[in-house]
MIDO-453540 format. One record per residue (C-alpha): x, y, z. Coordinates in steps of 0.001 Angstrom, whole numbers, always signed. Last residue first. Example, Ala and Ser with C-alpha at 12.3 -4.5 7.8 and 13.67 -1.06 7.14 Angstrom:
pt u:+13670 v:-1060 w:+7140
pt u:+12300 v:-4500 w:+7800
END
This chain:
pt u:+12917 v:-27542 w:+95929
pt u:+8650 v:-27929 w:+94524
pt u:+7014 v:-29633 w:+97788
pt u:+3628 v:-31065 w:+97776
pt u:+3852 v:-32171 w:+94488
pt u:+2685 v:-35647 w:+94873
pt u:+6806 v:-36724 w:+93481
pt u:+8212 v:-33682 w:+95755
pt u:+6567 v:-35119 w:+99475
pt u:+7629 v:-38740 w:+98327
pt u:+11301 v:-37743 w:+97639
pt u:+11439 v:-35640 w:+100710
pt u:+9772 v:-38215 w:+102583
pt u:+11870 v:-40678 w:+101815
pt u:+15144 v:-38587 w:+102275
pt u:+14511 v:-37772 w:+105689
pt u:+13546 v:-41163 w:+106656
pt u:+17277 v:-41861 w:+105432
pt u:+18927 v:-38730 w:+107436
pt u:+17038 v:-39217 w:+110878
pt u:+17572 v:-43534 w:+110611
pt u:+21205 v:-42891 w:+109823
pt u:+23019 v:-45923 w:+108760
pt u:+21090 v:-46336 w:+104994
pt u:+18269 v:-47316 w:+102997
pt u:+15721 v:-45682 w:+101159
pt u:+12793 v:-47102 w:+99690
pt u:+10140 v:-44911 w:+97261
pt u:+6574 v:-45306 w:+96638
pt u:+3962 v:-45491 w:+94244
pt u:+540 v:-44848 w:+92808
pt u:-1338 v:-44839 w:+96242
pt u:-4888 v:-42924 w:+95875
pt u:-4543 v:-39537 w:+97778
pt u:-5821 v:-37567 w:+94886
pt u:-5982 v:-39455 w:+91710
pt u:-2812 v:-39992 w:+89009
pt u:-3806 v:-43012 w:+86613
pt u:-1684 v:-45875 w:+87648
pt u:+1845 v:-47674 w:+86236
pt u:+2603 v:-48593 w:+89954
pt u:+5973 v:-46433 w:+90515
pt u:+8314 v:-47414 w:+92183
pt u:+11757 v:-45013 w:+93206
pt u:+14650 v:-46401 w:+94930
pt u:+16193 v:-43285 w:+96453
pt u:+20043 v:-43773 w:+96336
pt u:+20470 v:-41534 w:+93381
pt u:+19677 v:-38456 w:+95397
pt u:+18564 v:-35068 w:+93111
pt u:+19448 v:-36953 w:+89816
pt u:+16509 v:-39779 w:+90473
pt u:+13854 v:-37476 w:+92800
pt u:+14554 v:-34434 w:+89738
pt u:+13457 v:-37224 w:+86814
pt u:+10387 v:-38282 w:+88825
pt u:+9326 v:-34925 w:+89419
pt u:+9775 v:-34757 w:+85564
pt u:+7368 v:-37898 w:+85143
pt u:+4919 v:-37268 w:+87816
pt u:+2087 v:-35865 w:+85501
pt u:-1416 v:-36226 w:+87542
pt u:-634 v:-32910 w:+89583
pt u:-3708 v:-32530 w:+92371
pt u:-2220 v:-34984 w:+94711
pt u:-1441 v:-38723 w:+93945
pt u:+175 v:-40853 w:+97067
pt u:+3963 v:-42244 w:+97096
pt u:+4147 v:-44382 w:+99692
pt u:+7534 v:-43981 w:+101807
pt u:+9807 v:-46852 w:+102510
pt u:+11584 v:-45891 w:+105759
pt u:+15317 v:-48905 w:+105819
pt u:+17432 v:-48739 w:+108904
pt u:+20162 v:-51357 w:+109592
pt u:+21497 v:-52114 w:+106060
pt u:+20348 v:-55361 w:+104121
pt u:+17692 v:-56631 w:+106336
pt u:+17280 v:-59923 w:+106967
pt u:+14399 v:-62380 w:+105017
pt u:+17009 v:-64784 w:+104269
pt u:+15437 v:-67223 w:+101876
pt u:+12580 v:-70082 w:+101561
pt u:+12821 v:-72865 w:+100177
pt u:+10516 v:-73876 w:+97268
pt u:+7307 v:-75032 w:+97958
pt u:+5893 v:-72870 w:+94791
pt u:+3766 v:-71043 w:+96996
pt u:+6183 v:-70780 w:+99226
pt u:+9117 v:-69511 w:+97424
pt u:+6550 v:-67193 w:+95356
pt u:+5876 v:-65528 w:+99223
pt u:+9537 v:-65322 w:+99327
pt u:+10434 v:-63212 w:+96091
pt u:+7627 v:-60863 w:+97190
pt u:+8773 v:-60667 w:+100984
pt u:+12185 v:-59578 w:+98929
pt u:+14834 v:-61897 w:+99989
pt u:+17770 v:-59506 w:+101368
pt u:+16001 v:-56827 w:+102934
pt u:+15954 v:-53300 w:+101692
pt u:+15563 v:-52891 w:+98347
pt u:+12439 v:-54958 w:+97686
pt u:+11671 v:-56106 w:+101601
pt u:+10512 v:-51750 w:+102063
pt u:+7745 v:-52893 w:+100271
pt u:+6416 v:-55306 w:+103223
pt u:+4307 v:-53384 w:+105463
pt u:+2632 v:-53026 w:+101908
pt u:+1810 v:-56393 w:+102226
pt u:+2503 v:-59544 w:+99666
pt u:-603 v:-62085 w:+101238
pt u:-2441 v:-63400 w:+103315
pt u:-3094 v:-60183 w:+105435
pt u:-4200 v:-60392 w:+109177
pt u:-5519 v:-57577 w:+111161
pt u:-4680 v:-55738 w:+114617
pt u:-3788 v:-58434 w:+117045
pt u:-1872 v:-56747 w:+120362
pt u:+1107 v:-56297 w:+121954
pt u:+1222 v:-55053 w:+125188
pt u:+3098 v:-52227 w:+126532
pt u:+917 v:-50802 w:+128527
pt u:+1043 v:-47611 w:+126416
pt u:-794 v:-50486 w:+123831
pt u:+1989 v:-51327 w:+120693
pt u:-764 v:-52312 w:+118119
pt u:-547 v:-54857 w:+115724
pt u:-859 v:-55856 w:+111656
pt u:+116 v:-59655 w:+111063
pt u:+1614 v:-59730 w:+107565
pt u:+760 v:-63328 w:+106731
pt u:+3411 v:-64491 w:+103109
pt u:+2827 v:-67951 w:+101753
pt u:+1076 v:-70989 w:+103320
pt u:-853 v:-70080 w:+105869
pt u:-2014 v:-73540 w:+108142
pt u:-4499 v:-71389 w:+110634
pt u:-2292 v:-72270 w:+113447
pt u:+1289 v:-72082 w:+111681
pt u:+796 v:-68865 w:+110333
pt u:-1058 v:-68160 w:+113223
pt u:+2135 v:-69192 w:+116072
pt u:+4642 v:-67574 w:+113790
pt u:+2938 v:-64359 w:+113405
pt u:+2621 v:-64176 w:+117358
pt u:+6276 v:-65926 w:+117397
pt u:+7344 v:-62215 w:+115465
pt u:+5036 v:-60232 w:+117588
pt u:+7081 v:-61447 w:+120706
pt u:+10465 v:-61602 w:+119792
pt u:+10185 v:-57882 w:+118925
pt u:+8199 v:-57186 w:+122255
pt u:+11687 v:-58611 w:+124043
pt u:+14056 v:-56685 w:+121874
pt u:+12451 v:-53980 w:+122602
pt u:+11220 v:-51494 w:+119821
pt u:+12717 v:-48409 w:+119885
pt u:+12627 v:-47577 w:+116241
pt u:+10764 v:-50386 w:+114219
pt u:+12927 v:-52037 w:+111939
pt u:+12088 v:-51063 w:+109266
pt u:+10006 v:-48041 w:+108719
pt u:+7562 v:-47798 w:+106854
pt u:+5578 v:-44927 w:+106070
pt u:+2365 v:-43374 w:+104440
pt u:-44 v:-46594 w:+105215
pt u:-4234 v:-45270 w:+104563
pt u:-6737 v:-44868 w:+107888
pt u:-6872 v:-41264 w:+107967
pt u:-2889 v:-41123 w:+107732
pt u:-1073 v:-44266 w:+108938
pt u:+2372 v:-44550 w:+110166
pt u:+3829 v:-48894 w:+110243
pt u:+6414 v:-49509 w:+112642
pt u:+8140 v:-52878 w:+111929
pt u:+9273 v:-55858 w:+112933
pt u:+12251 v:-57628 w:+111156
pt u:+10598 v:-60860 w:+108872
pt u:+9964 v:-63753 w:+109517
pt u:+11284 v:-67087 w:+108049
pt u:+9266 v:-70562 w:+107816
pt u:+9308 v:-74156 w:+107121
pt u:+5652 v:-76044 w:+107577
pt u:+5713 v:-78433 w:+104432
pt u:+3702 v:-76078 w:+102456
pt u:+5855 v:-73129 w:+103263
pt u:+5461 v:-70258 w:+105181
pt u:+6178 v:-66410 w:+105513
pt u:+6219 v:-63817 w:+108261
pt u:+5542 v:-60587 w:+108417
pt u:+5388 v:-58371 w:+111893
pt u:+3749 v:-54830 w:+111756
pt u:+3394 v:-52386 w:+113954
pt u:+1133 v:-50048 w:+115472
pt u:+2139 v:-46694 w:+117721
pt u:+1507 v:-45705 w:+121251
pt u:-1635 v:-47546 w:+121369
pt u:-5126 v:-46688 w:+123392
pt u:-6999 v:-49411 w:+122530
pt u:-10737 v:-48752 w:+121351
pt u:-12480 v:-51802 w:+121901
pt u:-14154 v:-53509 w:+119082
pt u:-17426 v:-54435 w:+117275
pt u:-17910 v:-56209 w:+114445
pt u:-20257 v:-55626 w:+111858
pt u:-22130 v:-58256 w:+110186
pt u:-22992 v:-57420 w:+106690
pt u:-25936 v:-55794 w:+105021
pt u:-23692 v:-52236 w:+104817
pt u:-26547 v:-49816 w:+105867
pt u:-24946 v:-51622 w:+109310
pt u:-22210 v:-49539 w:+109194
pt u:-23548 v:-46283 w:+109404
pt u:-26252 v:-46837 w:+112887
pt u:-23796 v:-46218 w:+115403
pt u:-22969 v:-42802 w:+115418
pt u:-26827 v:-42647 w:+116599
pt u:-25463 v:-45457 w:+119771
pt u:-22522 v:-42781 w:+120286
pt u:-18894 v:-41605 w:+119830
pt u:-18508 v:-44008 w:+116941
pt u:-14867 v:-44751 w:+115030
pt u:-15594 v:-46718 w:+111292
pt u:-14072 v:-49374 w:+109494
pt u:-15164 v:-50349 w:+106274
pt u:-12588 v:-48433 w:+104006
pt u:-9374 v:-47537 w:+105899
pt u:-7205 v:-49216 w:+102798
pt u:-9532 v:-51938 w:+102959
pt u:-13048 v:-53389 w:+104065
pt u:-15153 v:-56403 w:+102500
pt u:-15964 v:-58314 w:+104972
pt u:-16861 v:-58239 w:+109000
pt u:-17578 v:-54651 w:+108684
pt u:-15585 v:-52909 w:+111025
pt u:-16893 v:-50755 w:+114783
pt u:-14567 v:-49180 w:+116953
pt u:-15632 v:-47895 w:+119975
pt u:-15864 v:-44938 w:+121433
pt u:-17536 v:-44851 w:+123583
pt u:-17309 v:-46476 w:+127699
pt u:-15493 v:-49295 w:+129581
pt u:-15764 v:-52223 w:+127834
pt u:-19189 v:-53828 w:+128452
pt u:-20965 v:-50034 w:+128354
pt u:-19513 v:-50297 w:+125198
pt u:-20679 v:-53533 w:+123846
pt u:-24078 v:-52849 w:+125561
pt u:-24092 v:-49421 w:+123002
pt u:-23505 v:-51858 w:+119973
pt u:-25908 v:-54055 w:+120469
pt u:-28319 v:-50800 w:+120580
pt u:-27012 v:-49751 w:+117288
pt u:-27921 v:-53139 w:+115813
pt u:-26578 v:-57181 w:+115828
pt u:-22969 v:-56794 w:+117413
pt u:-20437 v:-59445 w:+116415
pt u:-17607 v:-59631 w:+119231
pt u:-14558 v:-57444 w:+120704
pt u:-12060 v:-57051 w:+122652
pt u:-8707 v:-56814 w:+121570
pt u:-6506 v:-59234 w:+120472
pt u:-3639 v:-61390 w:+122370
pt u:-3454 v:-64694 w:+120384
pt u:-4931 v:-67543 w:+122793
pt u:-5508 v:-70236 w:+119780
pt u:-9528 v:-69773 w:+120404
pt u:-9364 v:-66339 w:+120234
pt u:-7699 v:-66374 w:+117361
pt u:-10502 v:-68311 w:+115574
pt u:-12971 v:-66080 w:+116781
pt u:-11345 v:-62613 w:+115621
pt u:-10382 v:-64425 w:+112072
pt u:-14099 v:-65592 w:+111556
pt u:-15522 v:-62159 w:+113061
pt u:-12736 v:-60299 w:+110404
pt u:-14071 v:-62134 w:+107790
pt u:-11471 v:-61216 w:+104619
pt u:-8309 v:-62790 w:+106393
pt u:-9675 v:-65426 w:+107968
pt u:-10786 v:-67208 w:+104935
pt u:-7615 v:-67109 w:+103691
pt u:-6858 v:-70466 w:+105669
pt u:-9823 v:-72500 w:+104959
pt u:-9710 v:-70637 w:+101350
pt u:-5601 v:-72136 w:+100702
pt u:-2914 v:-69709 w:+100507
pt u:-2554 v:-71283 w:+98660
pt u:-4654 v:-72788 w:+95751
pt u:-3631 v:-76265 w:+94038
pt u:-6029 v:-77215 w:+91780
pt u:-7723 v:-80537 w:+92135
pt u:-10898 v:-79108 w:+90878
pt u:-12788 v:-79410 w:+93972
pt u:-9750 v:-76664 w:+94437
pt u:-11390 v:-74274 w:+92271
pt u:-14342 v:-74936 w:+93706
pt u:-13371 v:-74234 w:+97274
pt u:-11331 v:-70563 w:+95915
pt u:-15302 v:-70463 w:+94447
pt u:-16922 v:-70513 w:+97854
pt u:-14109 v:-68141 w:+99944
pt u:-15502 v:-65184 w:+97081
pt u:-12155 v:-63680 w:+95837
pt u:-11748 v:-59881 w:+97728
pt u:-8843 v:-61278 w:+99677
pt u:-6163 v:-59054 w:+96905
pt u:-3094 v:-60121 w:+95257
pt u:-3254 v:-63483 w:+95104
pt u:-2266 v:-67290 w:+94289
pt u:-2851 v:-70060 w:+92122
pt u:-348 v:-72751 w:+91797
pt u:+506 v:-74799 w:+88654
pt u:-1262 v:-72691 w:+86690
pt u:-2706 v:-74943 w:+83337
pt u:-6479 v:-73973 w:+83683
pt u:-6181 v:-71340 w:+86318
pt u:-7641 v:-68566 w:+84286
pt u:-10407 v:-70135 w:+82956
pt u:-11470 v:-71913 w:+85906
pt u:-11554 v:-68100 w:+87789
pt u:-13242 v:-66661 w:+84795
pt u:-15751 v:-69331 w:+84747
pt u:-15963 v:-68828 w:+88523
pt u:-17064 v:-65247 w:+88545
pt u:-16248 v:-63550 w:+90967
pt u:-12487 v:-63043 w:+90855
pt u:-13286 v:-61577 w:+86997
pt u:-12207 v:-61685 w:+83529
pt u:-9013 v:-60888 w:+81437
pt u:-6549 v:-62930 w:+81696
pt u:-2725 v:-61806 w:+81209
pt u:+152 v:-63376 w:+80350
pt u:+2542 v:-61500 w:+79106
pt u:+2830 v:-59064 w:+82752
pt u:+3746 v:-55362 w:+82543
pt u:+821 v:-53245 w:+81655
pt u:-1640 v:-56425 w:+83100
pt u:-176 v:-55883 w:+86541
pt u:-1405 v:-52297 w:+87155
pt u:-4237 v:-52670 w:+85832
pt u:-4854 v:-51288 w:+81919
pt u:-5651 v:-53812 w:+80371
pt u:-8672 v:-54690 w:+82274
pt u:-10600 v:-56632 w:+85384
pt u:-6895 v:-58479 w:+85585
pt u:-6262 v:-62597 w:+85740
pt u:-2429 v:-62640 w:+86272
pt u:-83 v:-65308 w:+84694
pt u:+3724 v:-66204 w:+85887
pt u:+6024 v:-68828 w:+84204
pt u:+8419 v:-68451 w:+87298
pt u:+12931 v:-68231 w:+86145
pt u:+13085 v:-67354 w:+89363
pt u:+15004 v:-64294 w:+88118
pt u:+11210 v:-63192 w:+86618
pt u:+9213 v:-63987 w:+89995
pt u:+10247 v:-61149 w:+91842
pt u:+8976 v:-58878 w:+89274
pt u:+5748 v:-60649 w:+88671
pt u:+5249 v:-60011 w:+92304
pt u:+6044 v:-56319 w:+92196
pt u:+2901 v:-56425 w:+89349
pt u:+1053 v:-58914 w:+91288
pt u:+1186 v:-56222 w:+94641
pt u:+276 v:-53237 w:+92076
pt u:-3100 v:-54384 w:+91185
pt u:-4053 v:-57204 w:+88922
pt u:-5728 v:-59722 w:+90815
pt u:-5494 v:-63316 w:+90966
pt u:-2245 v:-64676 w:+90488
END
């Protein structure tokens, strides 16, 4: 797996019972996955020689992020390496401009958008969609809220162009909440869909996921799953695809972003689904039959643990486990920094309010926001 972050760490955990040997390309031995994976190649995903050295002897190469340059993946394919998802599919998660153009071609509902040339062009776009504010995104390189701006005038619109990459302008959608539809597709076309979840974002970072999304009309849930399955098929995705969605105030579903890898909105599935997103991603890229994606309990809530002002989480970790043995704690082996994702907690149960309170309490205690 290219990338040594927490997604690779959790994918390795899923590989063990499958009997799949797992290698990771990591930038340093301290990266999350490199701490626990036995076969680690140190190198950069931006260096073709490192990628080739890593891929030697691998049956298939997959990813825990979208930042590997497309041209390098095409070079690996030309070498005969099985790259899944393929660079032809992955580019739609790497480049937001390419994604929007392709989704428009296949009739997927999206916010109104277009590539803009400069701040004056942004102002013209704002007039086209009914005025300010509008959302600006760098087409490449954005992640966890980075590379995204909400701008309220032409002067504010100058900042995104400093990155030196094309800028995508989108209408600011009037939405009630954010959803995610996660699907997995194998090379021979088998596909499964997980329950649609609600994703709660704070400052562009996922804070909490509720599975399934509460009070979501069945018709909208099915529509969201069908949209995700259609995108996976049309783009030829192999592996896990997360489709981030807006539920609008007028009852529509619009596609916001795509991620072609295990995704934060699917972490709940480790403890809450019959087959986790990580196991199904591995099954797909290895072309094995896919597992059952159904939930194990009526409700599952996952809350991210973000670093606070207290670097030592060991004592809070013990307290959370002792206070509520039903809480599942997942720590990533990262140094604690304010606002950094260092782990997550998951709680399953029959009563949503209770499950949510327990998960939030555990995450808040680990962060240091509460002490009792």
